C-alpha positions, -999 to 999 in steps of 0.1 A, spaced: 89 -548 -155 68 -577 -142 100 -594 -129 110 -562 -110 75 -558 -94 74 -595 -85 108 -591 -68 97 -560 -49 67 -579 -36 86 -610 -28 66 -633 -51 73 -653 -82 67 -637 -116 39 -663 -122 22 -654 -89 25 -617 -97 9 -622 -131 -18 -643 -116 -26 -615 -91 -28 -590 -120 -52 -612 -140 -74 -617 -110 -75 -580 -103 -82 -572 -139 -110 -598 -141 -126 -584 -110 -126 -549 -124 -140 -561 -157 -168 -580 -139 -176 -550 -118 -178 -527 -149 -201 -553 -166 -225 -553 -136 -225 -515 -136 -232 -513 -173 -260 -539 -170 -276 -519 -141 -274 -487 -161 -290 -504 -191 -318 -517 -169 -324 -483 -154 -324 -467 -189 -349 -491 -203 -369 -498 -171 -402 -484 -185 -399 -507 -215 -393 -537 -193 -421 -527 -170 -445 -523 -199 -435 -555 -216 -431 -579 -186 -456 -562 -163 -484 -573 -186 -472 -609 -186 -472 -609 -148 -506 -593 -145 -493 -560 -133 -504 -525 -144 -474 -509 -162 -484 -475 -149 -484 -485 -112 -454 -478 -89 -428 -506 -93 -428 -530 -64 -465 -528 -58 -487 -558 -63 -524 -557 -73 -536 -555 -37 -516 -523 -31 -492 -540 -8 -455 -535 -14 -435 -565 -23 -407 -574 1 
């Protein structure tokens, strides 16, 4: 099957497989980033509570606001 597809695209079998691996790796990386973002959103209040204290922030305050009430860039 790979040989047929490679011939259809006019590339070597090795090149075709290399392209498949790159495509797959990109999709896996993208899925990992999405999963990490979902995890962070799900546990945001826990992170805010734990790490907000270490940084001198009030865990109940709106995220992105410093002690002076100014929004962080």
